[in-house]
N, C-alpha and C positions, 0 to 999 in steps of 0.2 A: 504494500500500500504506500509506503514511504517513497519507493522508487517511482510509482505512478504519479504521486503528488509532485515530486521533484521535476519530472518531465513536463507536467502541466504548468508548473510555475515558470519553467524555462521558456515554454512556448508562449505563455502570456507575456513574459518580459520582452521576448523578441517582437511580439506583436505590437507592444506599446512602443518599442524602439522605432519601428518602421511605420507607425501610423501618425507620426508627428505631422504638423502642418508645415510643409517645406515647399509648397508650390507644386511643380511637376514631379510626378513619381512614376518610375518604371521598374520592372523586374529584371534583374541581371540575367542575361542569357549567354551561354557559351555555345557558339555556333559551329556547325559542321563537324567533320572529322578532324580532330586536333592533329597538327603536324608535329613531327619530331625532326628537327632540322638535320642532325648528324645521322647519316645512314651507315649501315654495315656493322651495327652493334647488337647487343643482346636484345634490345627493345627498339624496333623500328616503327611499329604502328600499334595503336591501341586496339585491344580485343574486347568483345562484349563481356561485361562484368568487371572490367578494370575500374579502379577507384582512384580519384585524385583529391587532394586537399587544397582548398582555396582560401587565401587570406585577402580581405578587402580593407584597405587602409586609407587614411587621409594622406595628403601630399607630404605632411611632416612625419609620417610613419606611425602615427597613432591609429587606433582602431576606428574605422569609419563609423560615424555617428555614436561612437562609444558603446556599441551594441555587441554583446557576446555572440550574436548570431552571425557576425562577420568574421569570426575567428575560426579558421580551419573548417569551413563548410565543406561537406563531402559531396562530390558529384560522381555518378556512376555512368559508364559508357554502355548504352543499349541501343540497338537498331539505328546506328549511325548518328545518335544524338547523346548529349550529356544531360542526365537527369539530376537536378539538385535535390538533396535530402530535405531542404526547406527553402522557402522563398527568401531571396536577398533583394531588398528594395534599394533603388538608387534615387537620389534627389538631384536638384539642380547643380549642387556643388560636385566637382569631379572626385572620383575615387580611383585608387590604384589597385589593380587586381594582379595577383601572381599566384601560381599554383605549382604543385609538386606531385611527383609519383615515386613510389607507391604511397597510398594514404596511410597515415598513422594517427592514433588518438593522441593529440597534444594540444596544449593551449598556448604554446610559445613557438615562434618561427625558427626553431633549431631542431636538428635531428642528429642522433648519434649514428655513425656508419662504421662498417667493417669491410675490409677488402674481400672481394669475391663473394659478397653476400647478395646485393641487389644492384640492378642498373638504375641508379637514382636519376630522375629527370627533374628539371626546373624550367618553368616558363619564363620568358621575358616579360617584364611588367607591361600592362596594358591600361590605358586611361579609359574610364567609362563614366557615364552620368545618365540622368533621366533622358536627356536628349540623344544619347548614344549608348544604349544598354548592352549592345552585342560585344562580347569579348572573344575574339578568335586567338587562341593561345598557341604560340609556337614554342616547343620544348627543345631543350638541349641536354646533352649528357653531362653529368657532373664528375663521374669517375674517369679514369684513364683506362683504355682497353690495351692490355698487354698481350702480344702474340709472339710466340717463339716457334720458328720453323727449324727443326733439327733433322739431319740425315746422317747416314753411316759414313759416306765418303769413301776414303781408302782404308778405313779401319778394318783389320783382319780378324778381330775377335767376333764373338757371337753378336754383340751389340745389345745385350739385355739391359734396358733402362728400368731400374727399380725404384728410383726416387729422384725428386727434383726439389731444390731448396732455393729460396730467394733470401739473401741476407742484407741487412742494413736498409730496410725500407719501413715506412709507417704502416701499421696494420689496421689502424682505426683513426677516427677523427670526428669532428662536429661540422655539420652543414649549417651555415647561416643562410636561411632562405631569403632574407631581405637583401643581402649582399651578393648572393649567388656564389659563395666561396666555401671551400672546405679547409678548416684548420686542423692539421694533422697532429696526432699524438707523437710520442717518442718512437725512435726507430728500433726495429727488432727483426726477427727472422720467421719465415713460414715454410713448413715442409709440405710437399705434395707427393704422397705415395703414387707410384706409377707401375704399370705392368704392360710393357711394350717392348718389341724388338725393333731396333733401329735398322732401317733399310735405306736404299738410295732414293726411295720415294719419301719426301719430307713428312715427318710427324709434326702436327701442329698442336702446341700447348697454348692455352689462353687463360687469362684471369682479368677480373676487374680490380684495379689497384687504386690506392689513394694518391692523388696528385701531390708531388713534392719535388724539391730540389735535391738531387742525388749526388753524393760526393764519393761514396765508397760502397755502392751497392754491388752485389755479386750474385751470379747464378751458379749453383753447384749441382751437377748431374752425377748420379751414381750409375755407372755402366759396367757391367760384368764385375761388380763388387768393388770397383775403384772409383774414386771421386775426381771429377774434372770441373774446373771452375772458369768462369768468365767474369772479369772485372769490368763493370760498365764504365763508360766514360762519364765525366762530370756532365750532368745534363738535367733538364727539367722534364718530369712527367706532367703533362699539361691536362687540365680538366677538359673533357669533351674530345680528346684526341687519341689517336692510336699510336703506339710505339711497337714496331715489329723488328725482331732480331732473326736473321737467317744464319744458321750455324751448321758446321759439318765436323764430325769426329774423324780425325785423320792422324794415324801413327802416334798415338800417345798424347795428343793435344787436340783441342777443339778450335778450329779456325772460323773466323767470321767470313762468310761469303759476300753477302751484300751488306753485312753488319746490321745496323738497325735503322729503321725508318721512323721518323717522328712526323706525324701528319694529322690533318683532319681525317676522319675515319673513311674518307673516300678518295684520298690522294696521299702522296708519300715523298720523302727524301731520304738519303742514305748516309751512313757513317761507316767507319771501319774499326776493327778491334780483334782481340784474340783471347781464347781460353786455353789454359794449360793444365797439365796433370799435376796434382798435388802442390800447387803454388798458392794456397789460400789459407793455410794455418798460421 
């Protein structure tokens, strides 16, 4: 009964927020199939049932009309339209709308994130008002897409890959939705158990990683029971972009072929580098 009373009070409060005398009034509408600008990632288009969170704010960053109904409103994608879980009313004064995916229950515009967990998306801010209530949101990726292409090359062993480790990278962070940035935590290592046989056909490994400035990051591969490492060049893993490393195992060391590409997720550029046997302790 208490839960039902709380819900009723919230609805009544939001109703009172939105029924003030402000001249022209219109309902916020998210139009069409929302775009995701960066292609080639884990999430390219929205599917039926996907949920986003929407914050509606004043130009100074405060909550629009001071109403809790404008904090993290949920919208669900169904039949090529977004359905709001409650009405959001707009008045003559402009509001700023921004949204994120996937939806979480929160009352503050920050989210904790971990590498390889979710493909977090954030919309660019859109100005709306009673005169212009349609918000067509274009989303971008917040994480960095890491791709590693590795092949056997001239290596004469069996080529059994049993483990892959990334050292000296951030594993978690905080997304600031209002600024569109990720503040990463301290650097550490992450192990990825593998069961694969390296061949001359490239094996592709991928992960969603936290954007950061890297100075001593390293890949470590366990092949036929021995560890091989690749020290990354000093570089930035950039939000919304892909970094790709093309590697080959060859006579006791791993050489970079095309090395790494840092790019928007639909274009690329290259660097060079080398991984060596047992040179990482």
